[in-house]
LUMTORPA-632570 format. One record per residue (C-alpha): residue in three letters; z negated, x negated, y. Coordinates in Angstrom, 2 decimals. Example, Ala and Ser with C-alpha at 12.3 -4.5 7.8 and 13.67 -1.06 7.14 Angstrom:
pt residu ALA&z -7.80&x -12.30&y -4.50
pt residu SER&z -7.14&x -13.67&y -1.06
***
This chain:
pt residu UNK&z -143.08&x -11.54&y 117.16
pt residu UNK&z -143.26&x -13.97&y 120.13
pt residu UNK&z -145.90&x -15.90&y 118.44
pt residu UNK&z -143.72&x -16.27&y 115.24
pt residu UNK&z -140.84&x -17.66&y 117.34
pt residu UNK&z -143.12&x -20.11&y 118.98
pt residu UNK&z -144.49&x -21.22&y 115.67
pt residu UNK&z -140.88&x -21.54&y 114.33
pt residu UNK&z -139.97&x -23.75&y 117.14
pt residu UNK&z -143.09&x -25.92&y 116.77
pt residu UNK&z -142.45&x -26.35&y 112.97
pt residu UNK&z -138.63&x -27.00&y 113.45
pt residu UNK&z -139.38&x -29.70&y 116.06
pt residu UNK&z -141.91&x -31.34&y 113.74
pt residu UNK&z -139.62&x -31.24&y 110.91
pt residu UNK&z -136.80&x -32.90&y 112.93
pt residu UNK&z -138.83&x -35.95&y 113.85
pt residu UNK&z -137.83&x -38.02&y 110.81
pt residu UNK&z -134.32&x -37.09&y 111.49
pt residu UNK&z -134.55&x -38.12&y 115.09
pt residu UNK&z -136.26&x -41.37&y 114.04
pt residu UNK&z -133.58&x -42.05&y 111.42
pt residu UNK&z -130.78&x -41.46&y 114.15
pt residu UNK&z -132.63&x -43.76&y 116.66
pt residu UNK&z -132.91&x -46.53&y 114.04
pt residu UNK&z -129.43&x -46.27&y 112.76
pt residu UNK&z -127.99&x -46.32&y 116.33
pt residu UNK&z -130.11&x -49.32&y 117.25
pt residu UNK&z -129.21&x -51.30&y 114.25
pt residu UNK&z -125.59&x -50.57&y 114.30
pt residu UNK&z -125.38&x -51.16&y 118.11
pt residu UNK&z -123.85&x -47.67&y 118.64
pt residu UNK&z -123.32&x -46.60&y 122.16
pt residu UNK&z -125.41&x -43.69&y 123.32
pt residu UNK&z -123.65&x -40.39&y 122.43
pt residu UNK&z -124.76&x -37.18&y 123.93
pt residu UNK&z -124.46&x -34.62&y 121.24
pt residu UNK&z -126.43&x -31.91&y 119.82
pt residu UNK&z -124.97&x -32.43&y 116.29
pt residu UNK&z -127.25&x -35.15&y 114.95
pt residu UNK&z -125.86&x -34.86&y 111.49
pt residu UNK&z -122.31&x -35.62&y 112.71
pt residu UNK&z -123.54&x -38.58&y 114.80
pt residu UNK&z -125.34&x -39.96&y 111.67
pt residu UNK&z -122.21&x -39.45&y 109.55
pt residu UNK&z -119.99&x -41.42&y 112.22
pt residu UNK&z -122.62&x -44.20&y 112.46
pt residu UNK&z -122.89&x -44.56&y 108.68
pt residu UNK&z -119.08&x -44.78&y 108.45
pt residu UNK&z -119.14&x -47.48&y 110.97
pt residu UNK&z -121.72&x -49.39&y 108.99
pt residu UNK&z -119.66&x -49.07&y 105.79
pt residu UNK&z -116.42&x -50.22&y 107.60
pt residu UNK&z -118.34&x -53.17&y 109.00
pt residu UNK&z -119.57&x -54.02&y 105.54
pt residu UNK&z -116.15&x -53.76&y 104.06
pt residu UNK&z -114.80&x -56.13&y 106.75
pt residu UNK&z -117.54&x -58.65&y 105.85
pt residu UNK&z -116.63&x -58.37&y 102.12
pt residu UNK&z -112.90&x -58.96&y 102.89
pt residu UNK&z -113.79&x -62.05&y 105.06
pt residu UNK&z -116.08&x -63.41&y 102.22
pt residu UNK&z -113.41&x -62.80&y 99.58
pt residu UNK&z -110.95&x -64.86&y 101.67
pt residu UNK&z -113.34&x -67.76&y 101.86
pt residu UNK&z -114.78&x -67.35&y 98.33
pt residu UNK&z -112.04&x -69.39&y 96.69
pt residu UNK&z -112.54&x -72.23&y 99.07
pt residu UNK&z -116.20&x -72.12&y 98.33
pt residu UNK&z -115.71&x -72.08&y 94.59
pt residu UNK&z -113.31&x -75.02&y 94.88
pt residu UNK&z -115.84&x -77.15&y 96.78
pt residu UNK&z -118.36&x -76.18&y 94.12
pt residu UNK&z -116.09&x -77.33&y 91.19
pt residu UNK&z -115.28&x -80.50&y 93.07
pt residu UNK&z -118.96&x -81.46&y 93.44
pt residu UNK&z -119.62&x -80.43&y 89.79
pt residu UNK&z -116.90&x -82.53&y 88.17
pt residu UNK&z -117.64&x -85.42&y 90.54
pt residu UNK&z -121.17&x -85.60&y 89.35
pt residu UNK&z -122.73&x -85.25&y 92.79
pt residu UNK&z -126.48&x -84.92&y 92.83
pt residu UNK&z -127.64&x -81.37&y 92.58
pt residu UNK&z -131.26&x -80.34&y 93.03
pt residu UNK&z -132.85&x -77.21&y 91.59
pt residu UNK&z -132.29&x -75.16&y 94.78
pt residu UNK&z -128.58&x -76.05&y 94.77
pt residu UNK&z -128.21&x -75.25&y 91.17
pt residu UNK&z -129.75&x -71.87&y 91.83
pt residu UNK&z -127.32&x -71.16&y 94.68
pt residu UNK&z -124.51&x -72.21&y 92.48
pt residu UNK&z -125.50&x -69.90&y 89.70
pt residu UNK&z -125.77&x -67.10&y 92.25
pt residu UNK&z -122.45&x -67.77&y 93.88
pt residu UNK&z -120.69&x -68.10&y 90.55
pt residu UNK&z -122.35&x -64.87&y 89.24
pt residu UNK&z -123.46&x -66.81&y 86.19
pt residu UNK&z -125.78&x -64.62&y 84.13
pt residu UNK&z -129.13&x -65.76&y 82.80
pt residu UNK&z -127.78&x -65.59&y 79.23
pt residu UNK&z -125.50&x -68.53&y 79.89
pt residu UNK&z -126.82&x -71.40&y 77.73
pt residu UNK&z -123.70&x -73.88&y 77.59
pt residu UNK&z -121.33&x -75.21&y 80.19
pt residu UNK&z -118.01&x -76.79&y 79.46
pt residu UNK&z -115.28&x -78.42&y 81.55
pt residu UNK&z -111.64&x -78.65&y 80.61
pt residu UNK&z -108.46&x -79.81&y 82.36
pt residu UNK&z -105.17&x -77.87&y 82.23
pt residu UNK&z -102.04&x -79.72&y 82.47
pt residu UNK&z -98.52&x -78.35&y 82.58
pt residu UNK&z -96.28&x -80.07&y 80.10
pt residu UNK&z -94.09&x -82.39&y 82.00
pt residu UNK&z -91.08&x -82.44&y 79.78
pt residu UNK&z -90.84&x -78.56&y 79.54
pt residu UNK&z -91.51&x -78.22&y 83.25
pt residu UNK&z -88.71&x -80.78&y 84.03
pt residu UNK&z -86.23&x -78.92&y 81.83
pt residu UNK&z -87.04&x -75.55&y 83.32
pt residu UNK&z -87.26&x -76.53&y 86.96
pt residu UNK&z -85.95&x -79.91&y 87.79
pt residu UNK&z -87.33&x -79.75&y 91.29
pt residu UNK&z -90.66&x -80.43&y 92.91
pt residu UNK&z -90.58&x -77.06&y 94.71
pt residu UNK&z -90.26&x -75.39&y 91.42
pt residu UNK&z -93.16&x -77.35&y 89.95
pt residu UNK&z -95.34&x -76.34&y 92.87
pt residu UNK&z -94.37&x -72.70&y 92.41
pt residu UNK&z -95.18&x -72.98&y 88.65
pt residu UNK&z -98.59&x -74.53&y 89.53
pt residu UNK&z -99.27&x -71.53&y 91.85
pt residu UNK&z -98.23&x -69.03&y 89.36
pt residu UNK&z -100.50&x -70.78&y 86.76
pt residu UNK&z -103.43&x -70.87&y 89.12
pt residu UNK&z -103.27&x -67.07&y 89.81
pt residu UNK&z -102.73&x -66.19&y 86.14
pt residu UNK&z -105.58&x -68.29&y 84.98
pt residu UNK&z -107.88&x -66.69&y 87.66
pt residu UNK&z -107.04&x -63.26&y 86.33
pt residu UNK&z -107.67&x -64.47&y 82.70
pt residu UNK&z -110.71&x -66.75&y 83.05
pt residu UNK&z -112.84&x -65.84&y 85.94
pt residu UNK&z -114.98&x -63.32&y 84.16
pt residu UNK&z -115.76&x -66.26&y 81.78
pt residu UNK&z -115.67&x -69.23&y 84.09
pt residu UNK&z -114.06&x -70.79&y 87.19
pt residu UNK&z -110.74&x -72.51&y 87.82
pt residu UNK&z -109.65&x -74.84&y 90.66
pt residu UNK&z -106.45&x -76.70&y 91.33
pt residu UNK&z -106.76&x -80.41&y 91.33
pt residu UNK&z -102.95&x -80.99&y 91.69
pt residu UNK&z -99.83&x -78.86&y 91.53
pt residu UNK&z -99.60&x -79.38&y 87.66
pt residu UNK&z -103.26&x -79.93&y 86.81
pt residu UNK&z -106.29&x -77.61&y 87.13
pt residu UNK&z -109.92&x -77.87&y 86.24
pt residu UNK&z -111.86&x -75.27&y 84.34
pt residu UNK&z -115.61&x -74.70&y 84.04
pt residu UNK&z -116.64&x -72.25&y 81.46
pt residu UNK&z -120.09&x -70.90&y 80.40
pt residu UNK&z -121.05&x -69.24&y 77.21
pt residu UNK&z -124.13&x -67.36&y 76.14
pt residu UNK&z -126.10&x -67.70&y 72.93
pt residu UNK&z -125.03&x -64.33&y 71.70
pt residu UNK&z -121.36&x -64.72&y 72.08
pt residu UNK&z -119.64&x -65.47&y 68.76
pt residu UNK&z -116.16&x -66.51&y 70.02
pt residu UNK&z -115.94&x -70.25&y 70.61
pt residu UNK&z -114.78&x -71.93&y 73.81
pt residu UNK&z -111.78&x -73.22&y 71.87
pt residu UNK&z -110.80&x -69.77&y 70.74
pt residu UNK&z -111.13&x -68.37&y 74.24
pt residu UNK&z -108.81&x -71.09&y 75.58
pt residu UNK&z -106.35&x -70.81&y 72.89
pt residu UNK&z -105.98&x -67.16&y 73.61
pt residu UNK&z -105.49&x -67.92&y 77.30
pt residu UNK&z -102.85&x -70.61&y 76.61
pt residu UNK&z -100.84&x -68.21&y 74.39
pt residu UNK&z -101.09&x -65.59&y 77.19
pt residu UNK&z -99.76&x -67.96&y 79.88
pt residu UNK&z -96.93&x -69.05&y 77.59
pt residu UNK&z -95.86&x -65.57&y 76.78
pt residu UNK&z -96.20&x -64.27&y 80.36
pt residu UNK&z -94.90&x -67.17&y 82.43
pt residu UNK&z -93.07&x -69.35&y 79.85
pt residu UNK&z -95.30&x -72.30&y 80.95
pt residu UNK&z -96.27&x -74.82&y 78.29
pt residu UNK&z -99.83&x -76.21&y 78.76
pt residu UNK&z -102.03&x -78.89&y 77.33
pt residu UNK&z -105.73&x -78.18&y 77.73
pt residu UNK&z -108.27&x -81.01&y 77.10
pt residu UNK&z -111.73&x -79.81&y 76.53
pt residu UNK&z -114.89&x -81.87&y 77.01
pt residu UNK&z -118.23&x -81.32&y 75.25
pt residu UNK&z -120.57&x -78.52&y 75.94
pt residu UNK&z -123.84&x -79.14&y 77.87
pt residu UNK&z -126.82&x -77.00&y 78.51
pt residu UNK&z -127.02&x -77.60&y 82.28
pt residu UNK&z -124.50&x -77.11&y 85.04
pt residu UNK&z -125.48&x -80.36&y 86.46
pt residu UNK&z -124.03&x -82.16&y 83.39
pt residu UNK&z -120.69&x -80.63&y 83.77
pt residu UNK&z -119.29&x -83.96&y 85.13
pt residu UNK&z -119.92&x -85.54&y 81.75
pt residu UNK&z -117.81&x -82.90&y 80.03
pt residu UNK&z -115.05&x -83.41&y 82.70
pt residu UNK&z -115.04&x -87.14&y 82.03
pt residu UNK&z -114.60&x -86.57&y 78.27
pt residu UNK&z -111.75&x -84.08&y 78.91
pt residu UNK&z -110.11&x -86.58&y 81.28
pt residu UNK&z -110.36&x -89.33&y 78.59
pt residu UNK&z -108.91&x -86.94&y 75.94
pt residu UNK&z -106.06&x -86.06&y 78.18
pt residu UNK&z -105.14&x -89.56&y 78.83
pt residu UNK&z -105.24&x -90.27&y 75.04
pt residu UNK&z -102.97&x -87.22&y 74.55
pt residu UNK&z -100.43&x -88.29&y 77.13
pt residu UNK&z -100.25&x -91.77&y 75.48
pt residu UNK&z -99.55&x -90.26&y 72.23
pt residu UNK&z -95.66&x -89.60&y 72.40
pt residu UNK&z -95.55&x -87.93&y 69.12
pt residu UNK&z -97.38&x -84.84&y 70.52
pt residu UNK&z -95.71&x -82.66&y 73.06
pt residu UNK&z -93.54&x -79.77&y 73.89
pt residu UNK&z -95.90&x -77.13&y 72.43
pt residu UNK&z -99.03&x -75.33&y 73.89
pt residu UNK&z -102.15&x -76.92&y 72.56
pt residu UNK&z -105.84&x -77.02&y 73.13
pt residu UNK&z -107.58&x -80.40&y 72.24
pt residu UNK&z -111.22&x -80.40&y 72.02
pt residu UNK&z -113.17&x -83.72&y 72.37
pt residu UNK&z -115.48&x -84.99&y 69.67
pt residu UNK&z -117.76&x -87.83&y 70.42
pt residu UNK&z -116.69&x -90.05&y 67.46
pt residu UNK&z -113.06&x -89.73&y 68.38
pt residu UNK&z -113.65&x -90.71&y 72.03
pt residu UNK&z -116.06&x -93.51&y 71.10
pt residu UNK&z -113.53&x -94.87&y 68.62
pt residu UNK&z -110.33&x -94.58&y 70.64
pt residu UNK&z -111.27&x -94.89&y 74.31
pt residu UNK&z -113.15&x -97.35&y 76.36
pt residu UNK&z -116.69&x -96.91&y 77.74
pt residu UNK&z -117.02&x -97.58&y 81.48
pt residu UNK&z -119.03&x -94.66&y 83.04
pt residu UNK&z -119.36&x -94.13&y 86.82
pt residu UNK&z -123.02&x -95.06&y 86.62
pt residu UNK&z -122.18&x -98.48&y 85.21
pt residu UNK&z -119.41&x -99.05&y 87.85
pt residu UNK&z -122.03&x -98.22&y 90.52
pt residu UNK&z -124.33&x -100.80&y 88.89
pt residu UNK&z -121.67&x -103.52&y 88.98
pt residu UNK&z -120.91&x -102.65&y 92.71
pt residu UNK&z -124.67&x -102.74&y 93.76
pt residu UNK&z -125.32&x -105.97&y 91.94
pt residu UNK&z -122.17&x -107.47&y 93.44
pt residu UNK&z -123.24&x -106.54&y 97.00
pt residu UNK&z -126.72&x -107.93&y 96.28
pt residu UNK&z -125.34&x -111.13&y 94.80
pt residu UNK&z -127.16&x -110.70&y 91.45
pt residu UNK&z -125.12&x -112.93&y 89.32
pt residu UNK&z -127.28&x -112.93&y 86.15
pt residu UNK&z -127.54&x -109.15&y 86.13
pt residu UNK&z -123.75&x -108.85&y 86.62
pt residu UNK&z -123.15&x -111.19&y 83.62
pt residu UNK&z -125.56&x -109.11&y 81.46
pt residu UNK&z -123.81&x -105.80&y 82.26
pt residu UNK&z -120.28&x -107.28&y 81.58
pt residu UNK&z -121.42&x -108.81&y 78.28
pt residu UNK&z -122.77&x -105.36&y 77.18
pt residu UNK&z -119.42&x -103.76&y 78.19
pt residu UNK&z -117.46&x -106.34&y 76.24
pt residu UNK&z -119.60&x -105.83&y 73.09
pt residu UNK&z -119.24&x -102.01&y 73.36
pt residu UNK&z -115.56&x -101.74&y 74.08
pt residu UNK&z -113.99&x -104.91&y 72.46
pt residu UNK&z -116.11&x -105.54&y 69.53
pt residu UNK&z -117.25&x -102.03&y 68.54
pt residu UNK&z -114.33&x -99.85&y 69.32
pt residu UNK&z -110.79&x -99.65&y 68.09
pt residu UNK&z -108.97&x -99.78&y 71.35
pt residu UNK&z -105.14&x -99.90&y 71.57
pt residu UNK&z -103.55&x -102.67&y 73.64
pt residu UNK&z -102.80&x -100.34&y 76.60
pt residu UNK&z -106.34&x -98.78&y 76.45
pt residu UNK&z -107.88&x -102.34&y 76.47
pt residu UNK&z -105.69&x -103.18&y 79.54
pt residu UNK&z -107.16&x -100.04&y 81.34
pt residu UNK&z -110.71&x -101.12&y 80.48
pt residu UNK&z -110.09&x -104.49&y 81.94
pt residu UNK&z -108.52&x -103.10&y 85.09
pt residu UNK&z -111.30&x -100.61&y 85.45
pt residu UNK&z -113.75&x -103.66&y 85.42
pt residu UNK&z -112.18&x -104.92&y 88.54
pt residu UNK&z -112.45&x -101.72&y 90.46
pt residu UNK&z -115.91&x -102.45&y 91.90
pt residu UNK&z -114.75&x -105.70&y 93.22
pt residu UNK&z -111.80&x -104.05&y 94.95
pt residu UNK&z -114.28&x -101.61&y 96.54
pt residu UNK&z -116.41&x -104.41&y 97.60
pt residu UNK&z -113.58&x -106.20&y 99.36
pt residu UNK&z -112.47&x -102.98&y 101.11
pt residu UNK&z -115.92&x -102.56&y 102.61
pt residu UNK&z -116.12&x -106.11&y 103.99
pt residu UNK&z -115.30&x -106.78&y 107.62
pt residu UNK&z -113.77&x -110.07&y 106.78
pt residu UNK&z -112.49&x -111.13&y 103.34
pt residu UNK&z -112.13&x -114.73&y 101.97
pt residu UNK&z -108.45&x -115.38&y 101.20
pt residu UNK&z -109.45&x -117.65&y 98.30
pt residu UNK&z -111.34&x -114.64&y 96.66
pt residu UNK&z -108.17&x -112.33&y 97.17
pt residu UNK&z -105.93&x -115.00&y 95.65
pt residu UNK&z -108.36&x -115.41&y 92.62
pt residu UNK&z -108.39&x -111.64&y 92.04
pt residu UNK&z -104.58&x -111.39&y 92.17
pt residu UNK&z -104.41&x -114.32&y 89.76
pt residu UNK&z -106.87&x -112.65&y 87.37
pt residu UNK&z -104.90&x -109.34&y 87.51
pt residu UNK&z -101.73&x -111.17&y 86.70
pt residu UNK&z -103.47&x -112.90&y 83.67
pt residu UNK&z -104.80&x -109.54&y 82.40
pt residu UNK&z -101.28&x -108.22&y 82.27
pt residu UNK&z -100.01&x -111.22&y 80.40
pt residu UNK&z -102.62&x -112.14&y 77.72
pt residu UNK&z -103.87&x -110.39&y 74.65
pt residu UNK&z -106.93&x -112.53&y 74.39
pt residu UNK&z -109.80&x -110.29&y 75.21
pt residu UNK&z -112.38&x -113.00&y 75.26
pt residu UNK&z -110.35&x -115.16&y 77.69
pt residu UNK&z -109.87&x -112.07&y 79.81
pt residu UNK&z -113.59&x -111.22&y 80.01
pt residu UNK&z -114.33&x -114.90&y 80.96
pt residu UNK&z -112.04&x -114.67&y 83.85
pt residu UNK&z -113.45&x -111.26&y 84.94
pt residu UNK&z -116.97&x -112.69&y 84.88
pt residu UNK&z -115.83&x -115.81&y 86.81
pt residu UNK&z -114.26&x -113.56&y 89.42
pt residu UNK&z -117.48&x -111.51&y 89.67
pt residu UNK&z -119.61&x -114.75&y 90.07
pt residu UNK&z -117.24&x -115.88&y 92.94
pt residu UNK&z -117.44&x -112.48&y 94.66
pt residu UNK&z -121.36&x -112.34&y 94.23
pt residu UNK&z -121.90&x -115.72&y 95.66
pt residu UNK&z -119.68&x -114.88&y 98.57
pt residu UNK&z -121.67&x -111.60&y 99.11
pt residu UNK&z -124.91&x -113.45&y 98.93
pt residu UNK&z -123.75&x -116.04&y 101.43
pt residu UNK&z -122.48&x -113.42&y 103.74
pt residu UNK&z -125.79&x -111.46&y 103.55
pt residu UNK&z -127.68&x -114.73&y 104.23
pt residu UNK&z -125.55&x -115.48&y 107.23
pt residu UNK&z -126.11&x -112.02&y 108.43
pt residu UNK&z -129.87&x -112.14&y 108.07
pt residu UNK&z -130.07&x -115.56&y 109.68
pt residu UNK&z -128.12&x -114.31&y 112.64
pt residu UNK&z -130.31&x -111.24&y 112.88
pt residu UNK&z -133.50&x -113.32&y 113.03
pt residu UNK&z -131.93&x -115.74&y 115.56
pt residu UNK&z -131.04&x -112.84&y 117.70
pt residu UNK&z -134.54&x -111.38&y 117.46
pt residu UNK&z -135.99&x -114.79&y 118.36
pt residu UNK&z -133.74&x -114.85&y 121.44
pt residu UNK&z -134.74&x -111.39&y 122.34
pt residu UNK&z -138.43&x -112.33&y 122.17
pt residu UNK&z -137.93&x -115.44&y 124.31
pt residu UNK&z -136.24&x -113.25&y 127.02
pt residu UNK&z -138.83&x -110.35&y 126.84
pt residu UNK&z -142.15&x -111.95&y 125.99
pt residu UNK&z -143.54&x -111.07&y 129.47
pt residu UNK&z -143.21&x -107.31&y 128.50
pt residu UNK&z -146.51&x -105.89&y 127.43
pt residu UNK&z -144.68&x -103.25&y 125.26
pt residu UNK&z -143.07&x -105.91&y 123.13
pt residu UNK&z -144.09&x -105.46&y 119.58
pt residu UNK&z -142.60&x -105.21&y 116.03
pt residu UNK&z -141.82&x -101.52&y 116.38
pt residu UNK&z -139.97&x -101.82&y 119.61
pt residu UNK&z -138.02&x -104.93&y 118.54
pt residu UNK&z -136.98&x -103.29&y 115.12
pt residu UNK&z -135.88&x -100.14&y 117.07
pt residu UNK&z -133.84&x -102.32&y 119.47
pt residu UNK&z -131.99&x -103.89&y 116.63
pt residu UNK&z -131.68&x -100.75&y 114.49
pt residu UNK&z -133.71&x -101.87&y 111.49
pt residu UNK&z -137.08&x -100.77&y 109.93
pt residu UNK&z -140.32&x -102.56&y 110.87
pt residu UNK&z -140.79&x -103.23&y 107.18
pt residu UNK&z -137.46&x -104.94&y 106.89
pt residu UNK&z -137.91&x -107.12&y 109.97
pt residu UNK&z -141.47&x -107.98&y 108.96
pt residu UNK&z -140.32&x -109.18&y 105.61
pt residu UNK&z -137.22&x -110.93&y 106.85
pt residu UNK&z -138.64&x -112.82&y 109.87
pt residu UNK&z -140.94&x -115.14&y 107.99
pt residu UNK&z -138.10&x -116.09&y 105.56
pt residu UNK&z -136.05&x -117.57&y 108.26
pt residu UNK&z -138.45&x -118.38&y 110.99
pt residu UNK&z -141.37&x -119.97&y 109.01
pt residu UNK&z -143.99&x -117.68&y 110.58
pt residu UNK&z -144.67&x -113.99&y 110.97
pt residu UNK&z -143.49&x -111.80&y 113.82
pt residu UNK&z -146.79&x -111.53&y 115.68
pt residu UNK&z -147.41&x -115.38&y 115.33
pt residu UNK&z -144.04&x -116.15&y 116.83
pt residu UNK&z -144.57&x -113.87&y 119.72
pt residu UNK&z -147.99&x -115.30&y 120.46
pt residu UNK&z -146.74&x -118.86&y 120.18
pt residu UNK&z -143.87&x -118.10&y 122.71
pt residu UNK&z -146.33&x -116.49&y 125.06
pt residu UNK&z -148.85&x -119.33&y 124.68
pt residu UNK&z -146.17&x -121.91&y 125.38
pt residu UNK&z -145.22&x -119.99&y 128.62
pt residu UNK&z -148.84&x -119.72&y 129.64
pt residu UNK&z -149.40&x -123.50&y 129.15
pt residu UNK&z -146.53&x -124.21&y 131.32
pt residu UNK&z -147.79&x -121.92&y 134.09
pt residu UNK&z -151.28&x -123.34&y 133.95
pt residu UNK&z -149.95&x -126.94&y 134.25
pt residu UNK&z -147.43&x -126.20&y 136.99
pt residu UNK&z -148.88&x -123.46&y 139.13
pt residu UNK&z -152.19&x -122.40&y 140.73
pt residu UNK&z -151.92&x -118.82&y 139.78
pt residu UNK&z -155.06&x -116.96&y 138.80
pt residu UNK&z -155.70&x -116.74&y 135.17
pt residu UNK&z -155.30&x -112.81&y 135.22
pt residu UNK&z -151.88&x -113.31&y 136.85
pt residu UNK&z -150.83&x -115.80&y 134.16
pt residu UNK&z -152.02&x -113.45&y 131.50
pt residu UNK&z -149.92&x -110.62&y 133.01
pt residu UNK&z -146.90&x -112.80&y 133.34
pt residu UNK&z -146.94&x -113.68&y 129.58
pt residu UNK&z -147.34&x -110.13&y 128.45
pt residu UNK&z -151.08&x -109.58&y 128.10
pt residu UNK&z -152.65&x -106.56&y 129.86
pt residu UNK&z -156.32&x -107.98&y 129.49
pt residu UNK&z -157.41&x -111.36&y 130.69
pt residu UNK&z -160.06&x -111.42&y 127.92
pt residu UNK&z -157.44&x -110.85&y 125.16
pt residu UNK&z -155.35&x -113.57&y 126.71
pt residu UNK&z -158.32&x -116.01&y 126.79
pt residu UNK&z -159.05&x -115.33&y 123.13
pt residu UNK&z -155.39&x -115.89&y 122.08
pt residu UNK&z -155.22&x -119.03&y 124.25
pt residu UNK&z -158.40&x -120.53&y 122.70
pt residu UNK&z -156.86&x -119.70&y 119.27
pt residu UNK&z -153.86&x -121.69&y 119.96
pt residu UNK&z -155.24&x -124.61&y 122.11
pt residu UNK&z -158.92&x -124.70&y 121.09
pt residu UNK&z -160.17&x -124.26&y 124.77
pt residu UNK&z -160.08&x -121.51&y 127.31
pt residu UNK&z -157.41&x -121.32&y 129.93
pt residu UNK&z -159.61&x -122.60&y 132.69
pt residu UNK&z -160.70&x -125.70&y 130.79
pt residu UNK&z -157.03&x -126.37&y 129.83
pt residu UNK&z -156.14&x -126.34&y 133.48
pt residu UNK&z -158.84&x -128.69&y 134.28
pt residu UNK&z -157.19&x -131.27&y 131.94
pt residu UNK&z -159.65&x -130.88&y 128.92
pt residu UNK&z -156.83&x -130.50&y 126.39
pt residu UNK&z -157.84&x -129.35&y 122.99
pt residu UNK&z -158.54&x -132.03&y 120.27
pt residu UNK&z -160.30&x -132.77&y 116.92
pt residu UNK&z -163.64&x -133.33&y 118.81
pt residu UNK&z -163.76&x -129.66&y 119.84
pt residu UNK&z -164.26&x -128.52&y 116.23
pt residu UNK&z -160.96&x -126.51&y 115.88
pt residu UNK&z -159.31&x -127.69&y 112.72
pt residu UNK&z -156.28&x -125.56&y 113.28
pt residu UNK&z -155.57&x -127.19&y 116.67
pt residu UNK&z -153.38&x -129.90&y 115.21
pt residu UNK&z -151.22&x -127.52&y 113.16
pt residu UNK&z -150.98&x -125.03&y 116.00
pt residu UNK&z -149.73&x -127.83&y 118.32
pt residu UNK&z -147.13&x -128.77&y 115.87
pt residu UNK&z -145.97&x -125.15&y 115.47
pt residu UNK&z -146.02&x -124.66&y 119.26
pt residu UNK&z -143.80&x -127.71&y 119.54
pt residu UNK&z -141.39&x -126.09&y 116.98
pt residu UNK&z -141.42&x -122.82&y 119.00
pt residu UNK&z -140.87&x -124.74&y 122.24
pt residu UNK&z -137.84&x -126.55&y 120.78
pt residu UNK&z -136.39&x -123.18&y 119.68
pt residu UNK&z -136.97&x -121.78&y 123.21
pt residu UNK&z -134.98&x -124.65&y 124.64
pt residu UNK&z -132.18&x -123.84&y 122.22
pt residu UNK&z -132.21&x -120.15&y 123.18
pt residu UNK&z -132.21&x -120.95&y 126.81
***
């Protein structure tokens, strides 16, 4: 009997080991204080409850920030920010986009201004209407896409559809518009861009929707009723101007670089596409011409100092664009303005580079005695790359960086050899050489003789067999003159 009891205790203790291990693991992971109790099951239950409560709290906090996260995602997508594969994967995961999603479409939802004004009459009412619309659209569309408020009366939608779904994007949106109108008595206009097979291309769809919405707003015959307008490429190509963000960025970059010929070529291509091939209304043509000037405005805003003449010319061009209907004359003035701005950018850039090289030369003349003086240390001191400085220096100085440093040091060494009795090793150290032998080789390369012979009065000449001696002497004279200027 006693043996049976002992065996039962042993087997029970052995069977309880996994339970004790589980308890210890849960308590350590959940940071639960040590509780003395014989009811291990009750302790596990309390610990698991704490873990569940903690998990629920995390989920609540995530839900509070989720909309902010989604808003930033939509902003990046419609703006066309560069997205790599890993970011797209994170976006797909964050938005719970299934692998079946094959097309992505952007749309802009706008509250009809006339009906909104009649119903509300106040900005506060409009803001409340926009908030109600946002919450309502979230409840209707978030299983199918994402919604984000751009302004109190304008929202952006991103929708994704799978290959097996038969209902079109337009049908889905028409149903949503009808539901909003019936539930909240809000009249909407929804402009829908084209569908693309990558989330990274949503910005193209958004641009199309924006163009379509502008065209709809300009059409005064349409309004007062809920509607969904889907973009078609021929419609946009015929009735709206072509000035994508990529082209505006090209104009800006060419303007900053002073590339006049490239600017003229881009503007000519835009003129041919928009004025000659498209059927733009007078107001749309004005918008196109005004859009052409935006890279110049951006360039002027980025400059530390602006030429008042260029500002006056831009203001004059803007006034002319408002008055004239002659597109050819308008483009001529725009190209003339770009040419002026590009030449000014080129001049400012050249002045900046000239000043940089002059400052580097002065820096070398002050610190030539430092053995650590080199292209890397000087580039670091001026906050530029070694490649940039090595390419820029010869353009404005007439010699490469190392030749200039050596010439400065050799001029200083020749002065010391002529005017002092310092040892050759001391002279070498004072002009930035760590080794007398290296100094002697550099000195012979410049003067055709070694330092000792130079001191004795045997100056280098053609009879010494160094053909480069004369050109080096002329170059040293130029360097010496520059040293005097920097002093």
